[in-house]
Structure formats: structure tokens, C-alpha cells
N, C-alpha and C positions, 0 to 999 in steps of 0.2 A: 776327415781322415782319408788319405789316398790309399787305394787298394789296387794292387796288381797281383798277377799270378805267374808262376812258372809257365813256360810256353805250353806245357801239356795240361795246364789247368789244375794240377793236383795240389799245389802249394800256394796258399795265400801269402802275399808279400805286403806287409803294411807296417805301420809304426809299432804295433803291438808285438809283431814278430821280432823287429829290431831290438826292442827293449828286452825281450826275453833272451835273445842271443847275447846281448851285452851283459845282462845280469849273470848268465852262466859262464861266459868265457872271458869277459873283460869287465869285471865288477868295478874297477877303478873309474870306468866311464859310464856306469849304469845310471847314474843320477842326472846325467846331462840331458837337456832338451833334444828331442828327435823330431825332425820336420822333413817331410817328403820334398824332394827336389823335382819340379816338373821337367819332363824331358820327353822328346819324341823318339828317343832311342828305344830299341826293343831287346837289346842283349842284356842290359843290367838295369836294376832299380837302385836309385840313390837317395840317401837320407842324410840331411845335414845333422851333425852331432855337435851340439854346442855351437861355438862361433868358429872354431878352427879345424874341425874334422868333418869327414864325410864317410858314411857306411855305404858300401857298394855290394849289392847282392846279385849274383848271376841269375838270369831268367831262363837260361838254356844250358844243356850239358856242354856245348861248345864254349860258351863264355866262362863256364866253371873251370874248364880245362886251362883257360888263360891265366887263372889266378896265380899259380906257381910261377909261370913265366914272368909276369909283371913284377912279382916280389923279388925274383932273382935278378932281373936285368935292369929295371928302372933305376935302382940305386947306382948301378955301374955306368949307365949311360948319362945320367943327369949331369955330372960334373963336366961333360964334354959338350953340352948343349947350351945355346945362348938364350933359351926360353925355358921357363919353368915347366916341369912335368910332375905328375903325381908322386908324392913321397909316401911309400907304404909305412904305416905305423903299427899295424897288427893284422895277422892272418888268422881268420876264424876257421873252424873245422865243422864238418857236418854234425848236426845234432840240434836238439831243441825244436824239432819240427821242420828244419831246413835240410835239404838233401846234399848240399854241395859246400865246398870251401867258399869263403867270402872274405872281404877286406875292409880295413879301416885305413883311410888315407888322410893326409893333410888337406884342408880345404883350399881351393884356388879360386880367387875372385875373377870375375869377368862375365861377359855375355857372348853368346854364340853369334857369329856374323850372319846377317841376312843377305843372301845374294841379291844384287841389284840395289842395295841400300847401304853401301859402305861409306863411312865418313871420310876415310883416308885411303883410297885404294892403292895409290902409288907407294906410300910408305909401307903399307901392309904387304905389298908385293915384295919389297926388300926384306921385311921381317921373315916372311915365309921362305924366301930363297935362302936366307941365313940359317934358318932352322934345318931345312932340307940338306943343304950343303954340309953342315956340321954333322948331321946324323949319318950321312953317306960316307964321311971320312973316318968314322970310328972303327977301330980294329974289329974285324968280323970273326976273330978266333973263337971257336966253340959255340958260335951262335946257331940257333935253330933256324929252320926254313920259315919264311913268312907264310901266313895263311894264303897269300896271293903270290905264290912263287912260280906258278905255272906260266908257260908261254901263252900269248894271246890266242894262238891257234887252238889251244885246248878248250877255249871258251866259245868256239865258233858255233857249235850246234845250239847251245843254250842261248846265246845272244840272238841268233836268227829266230829261235822259237819265241823269244820275248818280243821281237819285232813283229812277228806274225800275230801274237796275242794282242798286240797294241795297235793293230791296224785301225785307222780312224781316230786314234788318240794321239799318235805321233805321225810325222811324215815318214812313212815306211820306206819309200824310195830313197829319200835323202839319208835316212839312217843306214840303210844297206850300203849306199855309196860310201859314206864315211867309214863304216865298219870294214868294208873290203879294202879301202885305202890303208887302214891300219894293219890289216893282215899282210899287205904287200911290203910293208916297211921291213928293212933288214933287222934281224934280231940283234941283241946286245953282243958285242965282241969284247968280253972282259969278265972278271969275276963278279959274283953277286955281292951286294953291299947291304948294310942295315937299311931297312925301309920301315916306315910307319904303316904304309899301305892302306890307310883309311883316313886321309886328310880331308874330311868333310866338315861342313859347318858345325855339326853337333860335337865335333871333337876338337874344336878350336875355341879359345876364350879370348875376347878382345877387351882391352882396357883403354878407354879414350881413343878407340878406333885402331889401336896398334895391337900386335900379337902379344898377349900376356901369358898364355899357357897353351900347351898341347896336351890333350888327355886321351884316354881310351887307347891303350897300346895292345889290344887283343890280337891285332893282325901283325904285330911286330915280328921281324925276323929278317932273314936274308932273301933278297930278290933282285929283280931288275929295277934300277933306280927310276925308270920311267913310270913306275906305278905311283910314285909320290908326286908326279906332275898332275895328277887328277885335280889337285887343288886349284889349278889354273882355270878350270871350267866349273868346278863346284863352287868356287868362292869369288875369284877375281873377275874384274871387268875385262873386256877385250883390250882396252887401253893399258891396263895394268899387266896383262900377260906378257907384253913385249919386254919390259924391264925385268920381270921375273925370269923369263927365259934367258935373257942376256946375262943376268947375274949368275946363273947356273952354267952358262956356256953349253946349252943343250943343242945337240945337232938335230938335223931334220928327221932322221930315223927315230931317235928317242922321243922327240916331240910328237911324232905321228903315233907311236906306240902309246904314249901317255894319253893322247886324245882317244885312242881306242879303248884303253882301260876305263877312262871316264864314261864313255858311251856305254860300254858293256855293263858296268856296275849300275849306272843309272837306269838302263832299260830293265834290268832284272829287279831293281828296287821298285820301279814304277809298276811293273807287272804284279809284284807281290803285295805292295802297300796301297794300290790305288783306291781300294774300297775300305781299308782298315786304318790307315795312318795318313791323314790329310797333309800333315806337315812334311813327312818324308816323301810323299807322292809329289807335292809341289816342288820340292827341291829337285827331285829326279826329272820332272818335266822341264825345269829350268836348264838343267845340265844338258839334256837331249837337244833342246833348242840351241844352246850355246855351241855345242859340238857341231851340229849340222850347219849352222850359220858360219862357224869358223872354217869348216871344211869347204863350204861353198865359196868362201872368199879367197881361196888359193889362186895363185897365178896359173895361166894355162900350162906352164911347165911343171906344175905340181908343187912348187915351193910356196912358202908363206909370202904375203905381200910385204914390200919394204915399208919402213917407217916405224 
């Protein structure tokens, strides 16, 4: 039996809790097998329910706040997207020993990509660009702000603090240079658009090396489309970044902001998880290396290399 707790350690999250919640709130599903889903994620615990469903329990107050947003917006966004996203089937309420709302979704098959070990990086780049472009085109009327809607400059102090805390673990000088370059990039001149804002390996499902589904929309909302470019460094190879960027028609300023977003997020994750979550820490280290290498490969005029 897999056991997790809420982040404050007060509530045990395991198969027994899931069965109790189902029995009280969704008795039609209470007799189905419940199996924990291994995950390096820290915001939610997931349990497969039968063959076709999954129970998702928030581990933090912040992720609990995202439940209503996902149930409201995912059904509206899904018809406009080329890739499968979670389909809400039931929204649980606090009770039965669990303090927050929770969800039942349809099960989505696939495996998380492993950075540096992609079977089909170029086709995957096209899949990701198609998803990002479609999401950014959806009507933003009445949409909430993304969890990552702030300008990069608002992250400056925390990003520099993370670099300082990781001295000797990352190339601090190269990280500072890449970060300062992103801060110099012009801001977006245009309205905010729908963004996923967390296109990391744990939130992507591949089937046969191609993008099968995008999950975990907790950061969903309106923001700078550059934030969704983080997938270029979190997942794609250097070779695959070029067709990804070309398919989206990303200009130099947006690309540089996207690289800054990837660096800032990865540095903060590495600082937070380096001693507690080896998988998350390894991904973050990979991203920092990719970003500083990518930044260092720029031409003397500051533009990306041709090719």
C-alpha cells in the first residue's frame, strides 16, 4: 500500500482513504479496485480506479484551490485542443477525513517523457507546438489569471536567491548570465492568452513516443504565451527546439523570456527538491544545463545560431 500525506503531514492519503471517500460520496464506484499511481509530483496523489478512471487528491491547499477551476474549464477547452486532456467525471467534497475538494477523472494512457531519452523528438516537437498553438488561440473571455502570470522581473529576487543557494551545484555564473539576458528581453506587446504554464515531463503523456495527453492544469489561466515555451528545455532536445520554435513563429524576445521562465522554475525546483525528490531534482538539473548551454551558444550579436 502506498502512503502519502498532505504537505502539513496531518492527513494520511492512501488506498483506504480513497475507498472511504468513494463509499460516502460516489457509491456507484466504491466496489472498483483502487491502485496508487507512482508519481514524482508533489501537488496531488493519484489512484487508478478500475480500468478507466483515476482519483486525484490534492496534497496542498493551493492544489485544492485548483479543483473548481479544472472542473469548470477543462470541458470547455477540450473540444478546441488536438490532444487529450483530463475529463472530469466527479467532484468530491471535503469530508470522510479529507479536508479539501477532490476529483475523479477519466484515465489517460501514456508514459511521462524522460529528458534526453526521447524516441521521436522531432515529431514530438510538432505535437507540442500544435497543442500550444491551439491553447493560445482559444477565446480568453472570462478566463482567470494563470498561476504564472507575473512578469519575469517579479521573479528576480527569488531566482537570484536560488542561484546563490545552489552555488557549487550549478554553474552560478552561467546561470546568472542566462537569467540577466532573459530580463533584458522586451516584454510581450499584446493581450494575455490561455497558458498551461507547467508543461513539464510529469504533465505530459506519450504513446509510442508521440504526445498522447496533457494533464495537470493547476497553473492554467491567462498569461504571457512565452511561459509555455518552457517545454523546449524541459523536454525537447536542442535539435527539436528549432522546429518547435519555427512551428509557433516565436520571435527572439518571446524565446528569450521562455528560456528565462524555464531557468527560473528549474532553479527554484532544484533548490526545493534536491534533498527530498530525486526525480524532480534530476529534471531541474537537466533544465538548468540545457538553458545555460543554449544561452552560451548564441551568436555574438545575441541571436540564436542559424540552422
